[in-house]
N, C-alpha and C positions, 0 to 999 in steps of 0.2 A: 857513485859519481866520483870521478877523479879530476885532478887538475895538473896540467903540464907545467913545467918550469916557466915557459913563456906566458902561460895564462896567469900564473901566480905573480910574476913580475909586473905584467901589465895591470892587473887588478890592484896590486899593492901601490903602484904609482898613481893610478886613477883615484883610489880611495883616499890616498894621502891628501889630495886637494879637495876632498868632498866632506860635507857635514855628515852625510850618510855613510855608514861603514859596512853595510850589508848588501850582498849581491842577492837579488830576489828573483826567483822563477815563479811566474803566476799565470793564471788562465785568462784568456780573452775569448769571449763568446764569439763564435763565427758560424757561418752557414753549415759547416760540417761538424759542429761540436765545439770543443774547447781547443783553442790554439795556444801556443806557447809564447809568453812574453818574458823578457828578462831586462833587468835594470838595477841601478842602485836605488834601493827603496827600503823603508823600515819594514821589518817583519810584521805580519799580521798575527792575531791571536791563534788562528788555526794552522799556521805554517809549521812545518817541521824545520828545526834549526840544526845545522851541522857546521862543524869547523873543518874545513878542507884546506890543507896546507897553510893553516894560519889565517884563512879568510872565512869570515862568517857568511854562510849561505842559508837563505830561507827558501823553502819549497812549499808552494801551495799544494795541498793534497790533490786538487783537480789535475795537476800536471806531473805528479810524482812518477807515474808509470812512464811518461814520455822522456824523462831525464835520467832514469835508471840506466846505468851502464855507459853514459856519455862521459867524455873528457872535456873539461873546460880548457880551451887553448886560445892563444892569441896569434894572429898572423897579420902581416902587412900587405895591404892591397892599395895600389895607386898612391903610395906614400903615406897612407893612414893605417894605424894599428886598430884592430878591432877583435872582438871575441868571436870565436868559432866553437861550435859544439860538435866535436868529433864523435861520430856514431849516432848522431841525431837524425831521425827520419821524420820530416814534417808530415802531418796528416794531409791527405789528398781527397778531394771530393769525388 
Protein backbone atom coordinates (compact mmCIF):
# COMPACT_ATOMS: atom_id res chain seq x y z
CA UNK A 1 0.00 0.00 0.00
CA UNK A 2 1.22 3.45 -0.91
CA UNK A 3 0.02 7.00 -0.29
CA UNK A 4 0.16 9.96 -2.66
CA UNK A 5 1.16 13.44 -1.53
CA UNK A 6 -2.48 14.52 -1.95
CA UNK A 7 -3.69 11.61 0.17
CA UNK A 8 -1.14 12.34 2.87
CA UNK A 9 -2.01 16.04 3.01
CA UNK A 10 -5.75 15.37 3.11
CA UNK A 11 -5.45 12.77 5.86
CA UNK A 12 -3.04 14.88 7.91
CA UNK A 13 -5.56 17.76 7.88
CA UNK A 14 -8.49 15.45 8.63
CA UNK A 15 -6.70 13.68 11.47
CA UNK A 16 -5.56 16.97 12.98
CA UNK A 17 -9.18 17.80 13.86
CA UNK A 18 -10.10 14.30 15.06
CA UNK A 19 -9.66 12.42 18.31
CA UNK A 20 -8.93 9.26 16.30
CA UNK A 21 -5.54 9.25 14.59
CA UNK A 22 -5.75 5.96 12.64
CA UNK A 23 -7.09 5.30 9.15
CA UNK A 24 -8.67 1.85 9.30
CA UNK A 25 -9.59 -0.53 6.49
CA UNK A 26 -12.13 -3.12 7.65
CA UNK A 27 -14.52 -5.76 6.36
CA UNK A 28 -18.28 -5.36 5.99
CA UNK A 29 -20.31 -8.53 5.45
CA UNK A 30 -22.21 -8.41 2.16
CA UNK A 31 -24.12 -10.71 -0.16
CA UNK A 32 -20.95 -11.48 -2.12
CA UNK A 33 -18.58 -11.89 0.80
CA UNK A 34 -16.58 -9.22 2.60
CA UNK A 35 -16.78 -5.67 1.27
CA UNK A 36 -14.25 -2.94 2.05
CA UNK A 37 -14.96 -0.20 4.56
CA UNK A 38 -12.62 2.66 5.44
CA UNK A 39 -12.69 5.39 8.05
CA UNK A 40 -10.97 7.02 10.98
CA UNK A 41 -11.28 4.39 13.69
CA UNK A 42 -9.23 2.79 16.44
CA UNK A 43 -7.27 -0.28 15.42
CA UNK A 44 -8.64 -3.64 16.53
CA UNK A 45 -6.51 -6.31 18.20
CA UNK A 46 -6.33 -8.44 15.02
CA UNK A 47 -5.49 -5.55 12.65
CA UNK A 48 -2.14 -5.21 10.95
CA UNK A 49 -0.70 -1.77 11.75
CA UNK A 50 1.47 0.13 9.28
CA UNK A 51 2.93 3.62 9.19
CA UNK A 52 2.54 4.97 5.66
CA UNK A 53 3.95 8.43 4.95
CA UNK A 54 3.66 9.21 8.66
CA UNK A 55 -0.02 8.19 8.86
CA UNK A 56 -1.00 5.21 11.03
CA UNK A 57 -3.04 2.71 9.01
CA UNK A 58 -4.83 -0.34 10.44
CA UNK A 59 -5.85 -3.17 8.11
CA UNK A 60 -8.35 -5.86 9.05
CA UNK A 61 -6.95 -9.23 7.89
CA UNK A 62 -10.27 -9.91 6.09
CA UNK A 63 -9.56 -7.11 3.59
CA UNK A 64 -5.77 -7.17 3.41
CA UNK A 65 -5.74 -8.83 -0.02
CA UNK A 66 -8.19 -6.20 -1.36
CA UNK A 67 -5.93 -3.27 -0.45
CA UNK A 68 -2.54 -4.68 -1.37
CA UNK A 69 -1.08 -2.63 -4.19
CA UNK A 70 -3.51 0.30 -3.85
CA UNK A 71 -2.50 3.93 -3.47
CA UNK A 72 -4.38 6.09 -0.97
CA UNK A 73 -5.07 9.33 -2.83
CA UNK A 74 -7.34 12.37 -2.39
CA UNK A 75 -9.27 14.16 -5.11
CA UNK A 76 -11.78 16.96 -5.28
CA UNK A 77 -15.22 16.24 -6.68
CA UNK A 78 -18.03 18.79 -6.72
CA UNK A 79 -16.04 21.06 -4.41
CA UNK A 80 -15.49 18.34 -1.79
CA UNK A 81 -12.23 16.53 -1.07
CA UNK A 82 -12.36 12.81 -0.46
CA UNK A 83 -10.24 9.69 -0.42
CA UNK A 84 -9.79 7.56 -3.52
CA UNK A 85 -8.11 4.17 -3.61
CA UNK A 86 -6.18 4.05 -6.87
CA UNK A 87 -5.87 0.49 -8.14
CA UNK A 88 -8.78 -0.81 -6.03
CA UNK A 89 -11.28 -3.07 -7.76
CA UNK A 90 -14.48 -3.60 -5.77
CA UNK A 91 -15.90 -7.09 -5.59
CA UNK A 92 -18.81 -7.71 -7.92
CA UNK A 93 -21.61 -10.26 -7.50
